[in-house]
DOLUM-328409 format. One record per residue (C-alpha): residue number from 0; residue in three letters; x, y, z. Coordinates in Angstrom, 2 decimals. Layout:
<recs>
<NUM "ALA" <X Y Z>>
...
</recs>
This chain:
<recs>
<0 "MET" <12.18 226.79 203.65>>
<1 "THR" <12.40 230.01 202.58>>
<2 "ALA" <11.76 232.68 204.69>>
<3 "SER" <8.46 233.90 202.57>>
<4 "THR" <7.28 230.45 202.66>>
<5 "GLN" <8.13 230.29 206.03>>
<6 "ALA" <6.38 233.78 207.02>>
<7 "ILE" <2.57 232.97 205.47>>
<8 "SER" <3.08 229.66 206.69>>
<9 "ASP" <3.51 231.62 210.76>>
<10 "ALA" <0.62 233.57 209.79>>
<11 "GLY" <-0.96 230.86 209.49>>
<12 "VAL" <-1.84 229.89 205.65>>
<13 "SER" <-1.10 226.33 204.39>>
<14 "ILE" <0.55 226.34 200.85>>
<15 "TRP" <-0.57 223.31 198.38>>
<16 "LEU" <0.69 223.05 195.16>>
<17 "ASP" <-1.97 222.87 192.16>>
<18 "ASP" <-0.14 220.72 190.17>>
<19 "LEU" <0.58 216.98 190.06>>
<20 "SER" <1.86 214.51 187.52>>
<21 "ARG" <3.71 211.42 187.61>>
<22 "THR" <7.13 213.42 186.06>>
<23 "ARG" <7.06 215.29 189.34>>
<24 "ILE" <6.69 212.36 191.65>>
<25 "GLU" <9.31 210.67 190.27>>
<26 "SER" <11.76 212.79 189.93>>
<27 "GLY" <11.82 213.43 193.82>>
<28 "ASN" <10.53 217.31 192.90>>
<29 "LEU" <7.56 216.71 195.03>>
<30 "GLU" <9.83 216.39 197.48>>
<31 "GLU" <11.80 219.01 197.18>>
<32 "LEU" <8.85 221.42 196.96>>
<33 "ILE" <7.66 220.10 200.28>>
<34 "LYS" <11.51 220.68 201.85>>
<35 "ASN" <12.24 223.69 200.43>>
<36 "ASP" <9.12 225.23 199.66>>
<37 "ASP" <6.77 224.44 202.82>>
<38 "VAL" <4.22 223.01 200.39>>
<39 "VAL" <1.80 220.88 202.11>>
<40 "GLY" <-0.24 219.58 200.53>>
<41 "VAL" <-1.72 218.88 196.69>>
<42 "THR" <-4.67 219.51 194.28>>
<43 "THR" <-5.30 218.72 190.66>>
<44 "ASN" <-7.75 219.12 188.57>>
<45 "PRO" <-9.46 217.77 185.43>>
<46 "SER" <-6.85 220.51 183.21>>
<47 "ILE" <-4.12 219.40 185.64>>
<48 "PHE" <-4.59 215.92 184.41>>
<49 "GLN" <-5.18 216.78 181.30>>
<50 "LYS" <-2.35 218.56 181.45>>
<51 "ALA" <0.22 215.72 182.16>>
<52 "LEU" <-1.09 212.85 180.35>>
<53 "SER" <-0.91 214.59 177.19>>
<54 "GLN" <2.75 213.80 177.58>>
<55 "VAL" <4.29 211.04 175.50>>
<56 "GLY" <6.64 208.71 178.10>>
<57 "PRO" <5.34 208.99 181.66>>
<58 "TYR" <2.80 206.90 181.75>>
<59 "ASP" <3.70 204.40 178.67>>
<60 "ALA" <4.29 201.35 181.45>>
<61 "GLN" <1.73 201.63 182.89>>
<62 "LEU" <-0.85 201.76 179.95>>
<63 "LYS" <1.35 198.63 178.50>>
<64 "GLU" <0.67 196.91 181.44>>
<65 "LEU" <-2.99 197.77 181.32>>
<66 "GLY" <-3.08 196.76 178.17>>
<67 "LYS" <-6.19 197.64 175.49>>
<68 "VAL" <-8.72 198.26 178.49>>
<69 "ASP" <-11.28 200.82 178.03>>
<70 "VAL" <-10.18 204.77 178.36>>
<71 "GLU" <-12.61 205.18 181.01>>
<72 "THR" <-10.72 202.59 182.86>>
<73 "ALA" <-7.09 203.94 181.89>>
<74 "ILE" <-7.71 206.87 183.22>>
<75 "ARG" <-8.95 205.82 186.68>>
<76 "GLU" <-5.81 204.08 186.90>>
<77 "LEU" <-3.68 206.57 186.20>>
<78 "THR" <-4.86 209.50 187.71>>
<79 "THR" <-5.23 207.73 191.05>>
<80 "THR" <-1.76 205.84 190.90>>
<81 "ASP" <-0.35 209.34 190.77>>
<82 "VAL" <-2.69 210.27 193.57>>
<83 "ARG" <-1.95 207.20 195.38>>
<84 "ASN" <1.75 208.02 195.30>>
<85 "ALA" <1.74 211.83 195.90>>
<86 "CYS" <-0.50 210.75 199.08>>
<87 "ASP" <2.55 208.11 200.78>>
<88 "ILE" <5.00 211.38 200.24>>
<89 "PHE" <2.97 213.08 201.98>>
<90 "LYS" <2.42 210.73 204.58>>
<91 "PRO" <4.65 212.53 206.84>>
<92 "VAL" <3.16 215.75 206.45>>
<93 "ALA" <-0.04 214.04 207.42>>
<94 "GLU" <0.72 212.41 210.24>>
<95 "ALA" <2.71 215.24 211.90>>
<96 "SER" <-0.69 217.93 211.66>>
<97 "ASP" <-2.94 214.95 212.63>>
<98 "TYR" <-4.04 215.04 208.96>>
<99 "VAL" <-4.89 218.73 208.25>>
<100 "ASN" <-2.26 218.58 205.80>>
<101 "GLY" <-0.55 216.72 203.59>>
<102 "ARG" <-4.01 215.71 201.60>>
<103 "VAL" <-4.09 214.98 197.64>>
<104 "SER" <-7.23 215.56 196.32>>
<105 "ILE" <-8.61 214.09 193.39>>
<106 "GLU" <-11.67 215.22 191.35>>
<107 "VAL" <-14.99 212.91 190.06>>
<108 "ASP" <-15.62 212.94 186.57>>
<109 "PRO" <-16.72 216.68 185.64>>
<110 "ARG" <-19.15 215.87 183.53>>
<111 "LEU" <-21.23 214.50 186.54>>
<112 "ALA" <-21.11 218.35 187.98>>
<113 "HIS" <-24.92 218.36 187.73>>
<114 "GLU" <-25.71 214.53 189.09>>
<115 "THR" <-26.55 214.13 192.61>>
<116 "ALA" <-26.70 210.09 192.52>>
<117 "GLU" <-24.06 209.53 190.15>>
<118 "THR" <-21.13 212.07 191.74>>
<119 "GLU" <-22.04 210.45 195.37>>
<120 "LYS" <-21.17 207.24 193.58>>
<121 "GLN" <-17.83 208.12 192.58>>
<122 "ALA" <-16.68 210.05 194.93>>
<123 "GLU" <-16.83 206.69 197.37>>
<124 "GLU" <-15.33 204.62 194.20>>
<125 "LEU" <-12.29 206.95 193.78>>
<126 "TRP" <-11.61 206.95 198.00>>
<127 "ALA" <-11.41 203.37 197.78>>
<128 "LYS" <-9.40 202.93 194.55>>
<129 "VAL" <-6.98 205.52 196.04>>
<130 "ASP" <-6.73 204.13 199.68>>
<131 "ARG" <-5.38 206.52 201.87>>
<132 "PRO" <-6.56 208.18 204.66>>
<133 "ASN" <-4.87 211.97 203.26>>
<134 "ALA" <-6.49 211.84 200.12>>
<135 "MET" <-9.47 213.99 199.03>>
<136 "ILE" <-12.74 213.41 196.61>>
<137 "LYS" <-12.80 217.08 195.32>>
<138 "ILE" <-16.47 217.82 194.12>>
<139 "PRO" <-17.86 221.10 192.55>>
<140 "ALA" <-20.13 223.04 194.22>>
<141 "THR" <-22.76 223.21 191.81>>
<142 "LEU" <-26.38 222.76 193.48>>
<143 "GLU" <-26.92 219.52 192.72>>
<144 "GLY" <-23.60 218.78 194.34>>
<145 "LEU" <-24.28 220.14 197.91>>
<146 "PRO" <-26.26 216.73 198.66>>
<147 "ALA" <-23.63 214.69 197.73>>
<148 "ILE" <-21.01 216.57 199.50>>
<149 "THR" <-23.29 216.06 202.88>>
<150 "ALA" <-23.41 212.23 201.57>>
<151 "THR" <-20.00 211.31 201.23>>
<152 "LEU" <-19.00 213.17 204.19>>
<153 "ALA" <-21.56 211.34 205.71>>
<154 "LYS" <-19.41 208.26 205.06>>
<155 "GLY" <-15.97 208.91 206.88>>
<156 "ILE" <-15.06 210.68 203.30>>
<157 "SER" <-12.57 213.87 203.00>>
<158 "VAL" <-13.87 216.46 200.73>>
<159 "ASN" <-12.58 218.83 198.96>>
<160 "VAL" <-15.35 221.10 197.58>>
<161 "THR" <-14.73 223.28 194.06>>
<162 "LEU" <-15.54 225.60 192.18>>
<163 "ILE" <-16.98 227.82 194.91>>
<164 "PHE" <-17.37 231.93 193.93>>
<165 "SER" <-19.91 233.34 195.73>>
<166 "LEU" <-20.76 234.02 199.25>>
<167 "GLU" <-24.31 232.66 198.89>>
<168 "ARG" <-23.03 229.28 197.63>>
<169 "TYR" <-20.57 229.29 200.43>>
<170 "GLU" <-22.84 229.24 203.07>>
<171 "GLN" <-24.38 226.94 201.57>>
<172 "VAL" <-21.64 224.61 201.32>>
<173 "ILE" <-20.11 225.29 204.92>>
<174 "ASP" <-24.36 223.62 205.52>>
<175 "ALA" <-23.74 220.93 203.84>>
<176 "PHE" <-20.41 219.90 205.68>>
<177 "ILE" <-21.90 220.77 209.05>>
<178 "GLU" <-24.24 218.37 208.02>>
<179 "GLY" <-22.21 215.65 206.14>>
<180 "MET" <-20.42 215.91 209.80>>
<181 "VAL" <-23.44 215.12 211.51>>
<182 "GLN" <-24.25 212.10 209.54>>
<183 "ALA" <-20.89 211.14 209.98>>
<184 "ASP" <-20.91 210.96 213.44>>
<185 "ALA" <-24.58 209.31 213.67>>
<186 "ASN" <-22.79 206.44 211.73>>
<187 "GLY" <-19.90 206.22 213.82>>
<188 "LYS" <-16.82 207.81 211.97>>
<189 "ASP" <-13.87 208.90 213.59>>
<190 "LEU" <-14.27 212.66 212.90>>
<191 "SER" <-10.70 213.40 213.66>>
<192 "LYS" <-9.29 211.97 210.97>>
<193 "MET" <-11.85 213.69 208.47>>
<194 "ALA" <-10.91 217.32 206.54>>
<195 "SER" <-12.19 219.12 204.29>>
<196 "VAL" <-12.13 222.34 202.43>>
<197 "ALA" <-13.96 224.61 200.39>>
<198 "SER" <-12.21 225.87 197.59>>
<199 "PHE" <-13.30 229.38 196.72>>
<200 "PHE" <-11.91 230.78 193.12>>
<201 "VAL" <-10.41 233.93 193.03>>
<202 "SER" <-8.18 235.36 190.14>>
<203 "ARG" <-11.36 234.39 187.84>>
<204 "VAL" <-13.21 236.63 189.60>>
<205 "ASP" <-11.28 239.42 188.63>>
<206 "THR" <-10.81 238.66 185.61>>
<207 "ALA" <-14.77 238.62 184.41>>
<208 "VAL" <-15.28 242.06 186.94>>
<209 "ASP" <-12.89 243.82 185.00>>
<210 "LYS" <-14.20 243.17 181.85>>
<211 "GLN" <-17.02 244.60 182.65>>
<212 "LEU" <-15.51 247.83 184.17>>
<213 "GLU" <-13.48 248.76 181.48>>
<214 "GLU" <-16.60 248.33 179.35>>
<215 "ILE" <-17.91 250.57 181.67>>
<216 "GLY" <-15.31 253.35 181.46>>
<217 "SER" <-16.11 255.59 183.80>>
<218 "LEU" <-13.35 257.39 186.49>>
<219 "GLU" <-15.26 255.06 189.49>>
<220 "ALA" <-15.83 252.47 187.31>>
<221 "LYS" <-12.16 252.06 186.34>>
<222 "GLY" <-11.38 252.94 190.67>>
<223 "LEU" <-12.18 249.34 191.36>>
<224 "LEU" <-10.07 247.88 188.89>>
<225 "GLY" <-8.38 244.31 190.14>>
<226 "LYS" <-10.53 245.02 193.72>>
<227 "ALA" <-13.65 242.38 193.22>>
<228 "ALA" <-11.52 238.99 193.86>>
<229 "VAL" <-9.82 240.10 196.99>>
<230 "ALA" <-12.52 241.61 198.31>>
<231 "ASN" <-14.89 238.92 197.47>>
<232 "ALA" <-12.41 236.16 199.07>>
<233 "ARG" <-12.16 238.22 202.49>>
<234 "LEU" <-15.64 238.32 202.59>>
<235 "ALA" <-16.00 234.57 202.63>>
<236 "TYR" <-13.39 234.47 205.18>>
<237 "GLU" <-15.87 236.78 207.49>>
<238 "LEU" <-18.22 234.33 206.76>>
<239 "PHE" <-16.29 231.38 207.86>>
<240 "GLU" <-15.83 232.80 211.11>>
<241 "LYS" <-18.95 233.59 211.56>>
<242 "LYS" <-20.81 230.82 210.72>>
<243 "PHE" <-18.64 228.18 212.20>>
<244 "ALA" <-18.78 230.77 215.87>>
<245 "GLU" <-22.35 230.55 215.88>>
<246 "ASP" <-23.67 227.16 214.64>>
<247 "SER" <-24.48 225.06 217.81>>
<248 "ARG" <-23.91 222.09 215.76>>
<249 "TRP" <-20.14 222.60 215.28>>
<250 "ALA" <-19.28 223.04 218.84>>
<251 "ALA" <-20.99 219.63 219.25>>
<252 "LEU" <-19.03 218.44 216.50>>
<253 "GLU" <-15.78 220.27 217.47>>
<254 "ALA" <-16.05 218.93 221.21>>
<255 "LYS" <-15.54 215.17 219.30>>
<256 "GLY" <-12.54 216.10 217.29>>
<257 "ALA" <-14.11 217.22 214.18>>
<258 "LYS" <-11.75 219.87 212.36>>
<259 "LYS" <-13.24 222.95 210.80>>
<260 "GLN" <-13.83 223.18 206.98>>
<261 "ARG" <-11.20 225.26 206.36>>
<262 "PRO" <-11.19 228.10 203.01>>
<263 "LEU" <-8.78 227.39 200.39>>
<264 "TRP" <-7.89 230.10 198.03>>
<265 "ALA" <-8.09 228.45 194.37>>
<266 "SER" <-6.90 230.56 191.01>>
<267 "THR" <-4.57 232.27 192.75>>
<268 "GLY" <-1.90 232.71 189.57>>
<269 "THR" <-1.95 236.23 188.74>>
<270 "LYS" <-4.00 236.54 184.72>>
<271 "ASN" <-3.59 239.86 184.50>>
<272 "ALA" <0.48 241.01 183.99>>
<273 "ALA" <-0.30 244.84 185.53>>
<274 "TYR" <-0.89 243.07 188.94>>
<275 "SER" <1.48 241.68 191.48>>
<276 "ASP" <2.53 237.80 190.65>>
<277 "VAL" <1.73 237.38 194.37>>
<278 "LYS" <-1.78 239.47 194.53>>
<279 "TYR" <-3.99 236.42 195.35>>
<280 "VAL" <-1.39 235.02 198.18>>
<281 "ASP" <-0.25 238.48 199.64>>
<282 "GLU" <-3.54 239.76 199.95>>
<283 "LEU" <-5.60 236.51 201.13>>
<284 "VAL" <-3.23 236.03 204.48>>
<285 "ALA" <-5.33 234.64 207.62>>
<286 "LYS" <-5.50 231.63 209.91>>
<287 "ASP" <-6.89 228.71 209.25>>
<288 "VAL" <-7.04 229.35 205.34>>
<289 "VAL" <-5.02 227.06 202.60>>
<290 "ASN" <-3.54 228.59 199.20>>
<291 "THR" <-3.18 226.42 196.51>>
<292 "MET" <-0.80 227.58 194.02>>
<293 "PRO" <0.44 226.92 190.54>>
<294 "GLU" <4.20 226.20 190.44>>
<295 "LYS" <5.06 229.77 188.65>>
<296 "THR" <2.85 231.64 191.22>>
<297 "LEU" <4.82 229.04 194.92>>
<298 "LEU" <7.86 230.35 193.01>>
<299 "ALA" <6.75 233.78 193.38>>
<300 "VAL" <6.01 233.93 196.80>>
<301 "ALA" <9.47 232.05 198.01>>
<302 "ASP" <11.20 234.84 195.95>>
<303 "HIS" <9.29 237.87 197.29>>
<304 "GLY" <6.19 237.25 198.91>>
<305 "GLN" <5.19 239.92 201.74>>
<306 "ALA" <2.97 237.44 204.65>>
<307 "THR" <1.93 240.78 206.27>>
<308 "LEU" <0.47 242.76 203.82>>
<309 "GLY" <-3.13 241.52 203.58>>
<310 "ILE" <-4.00 240.24 206.67>>
<311 "ILE" <-7.63 239.18 206.06>>
<312 "PRO" <-9.36 240.36 209.49>>
<313 "GLY" <-9.65 243.80 209.88>>
<314 "ASN" <-10.67 244.50 206.45>>
<315 "TYR" <-13.87 243.54 206.36>>
<316 "ASP" <-15.44 247.11 206.27>>
<317 "GLU" <-13.50 248.07 202.90>>
<318 "ALA" <-14.35 244.64 201.42>>
<319 "HIS" <-17.81 245.51 202.01>>
<320 "ASP" <-17.87 248.99 200.95>>
<321 "ILE" <-15.79 247.55 197.69>>
<322 "MET" <-18.42 244.95 196.69>>
<323 "ASN" <-21.04 247.76 197.48>>
<324 "ASP" <-19.57 250.19 195.00>>
<325 "LEU" <-18.77 247.25 192.50>>
<326 "ALA" <-23.24 247.39 192.45>>
<327 "GLU" <-23.60 251.21 192.32>>
<328 "VAL" <-21.53 251.22 189.05>>
<329 "GLY" <-23.32 248.28 187.29>>
<330 "ILE" <-21.87 244.73 187.91>>
<331 "ASN" <-24.32 242.86 188.90>>
<332 "PHE" <-22.11 240.58 191.26>>
<333 "LYS" <-24.80 237.04 191.27>>
<334 "ASP" <-24.44 237.04 187.33>>
<335 "VAL" <-20.77 237.33 187.32>>
<336 "THR" <-20.41 234.53 189.89>>
<337 "ASP" <-23.03 231.76 188.17>>
<338 "LYS" <-21.57 232.65 185.24>>
<339 "LEU" <-17.70 231.43 186.33>>
<340 "GLU" <-19.67 228.52 187.94>>
<341 "ALA" <-21.09 227.20 184.60>>
<342 "ASP" <-18.06 227.98 183.28>>
<343 "GLY" <-16.08 226.59 185.28>>
<344 "VAL" <-17.62 223.12 185.10>>
<345 "ALA" <-17.84 223.79 180.79>>
<346 "ALA" <-13.69 224.41 181.10>>
<347 "PHE" <-13.30 221.18 183.39>>
<348 "ILE" <-15.30 219.09 180.97>>
<349 "LYS" <-13.42 220.01 177.80>>
<350 "SER" <-10.35 219.51 179.48>>
<351 "TRP" <-11.46 215.62 180.79>>
<352 "ASP" <-12.57 215.30 176.76>>
<353 "SER" <-8.97 216.43 175.83>>
<354 "VAL" <-8.08 213.61 178.86>>
<355 "LEU" <-10.01 210.46 176.83>>
<356 "THR" <-8.31 211.51 173.47>>
<357 "ASP" <-4.68 211.97 174.90>>
<358 "VAL" <-5.43 208.71 176.63>>
<359 "GLN" <-6.73 206.68 173.74>>
<360 "SER" <-3.99 207.70 172.02>>
<361 "GLY" <-1.50 206.20 173.90>>
<362 "ILE" <-3.36 203.23 174.71>>
<363 "ASP" <-3.10 202.75 170.72>>
<364 "ARG" <0.12 204.02 170.99>>
<365 "VAL" <1.90 201.28 173.17>>
<366 "ASN" <-0.36 198.54 171.85>>
<367 "GLY" <1.06 198.61 168.45>>
</recs>
């Protein structure tokens, strides 16, 4: 492990990789990242699988074995195979951490983001198909996704809640999680083997807010460039601390072995070249959080990350001030986060459409 990744891990941050492909698994690269860079989990999404499945070659053998199946079945087989194999690689990490880490996430079809019953049904199907205790099923934090999150947890299935941008929605996600764990307990599930993370998106917030600040153009507005995302995430951590400390239901669940739903910082690759390439890691360090990083960001952190640069607790007042200042210069943050959620769902659907096309081409190619 590098000194930088070790320091960040020691500060309480679990480093997960925001990428997965068959090549990464079969080449031994994933095991190397676990050994050398303190990677203790993996997240995937439709865009990541689109990139992986568009490659000619790595999936051809399995496509040939599957034959002329329909494209939806082929995608299910390819993606769950990768996630299952990654889960096996992470099994020692999962066991050593009592299943807090060593988790590998797979997302429900993004076209179901506003379909509660269908999301719940597919979450259960994916869990059964992967058939590994250290898997996680990703469900978008849309309004329709919230009851599906609760229902999925109630069945004893670990959940990664994705596409969270606002504090309002994050609070609803925590409530959905706790209610799901209450129901899981009532259903006789082993709470100690369950885990959940709440994927709170970061860099996309700065991209959206900075654009508006540049358009406003005042000195006050420009003085807030690059500050919205970190402030928003820090306030999410404040909410995390508050909710789990004050909810009486949670104390009872924790006594039975339940683990807190940890905040996961997602979208942590720096989009603006004017900012540090480790900005959304160094400035969001705290106990009991996950930071999932694209490989480029992970390597940058390993090279020059500074775990003590931005410890979250102690910076809440500044974060509140920044959010107030953004409102004063004319940023409607709710409008920003509502649009980011809608755009996030749309982007994943677009990637999924590309997956359908790429995998159908693969089916046709290997079957002549």
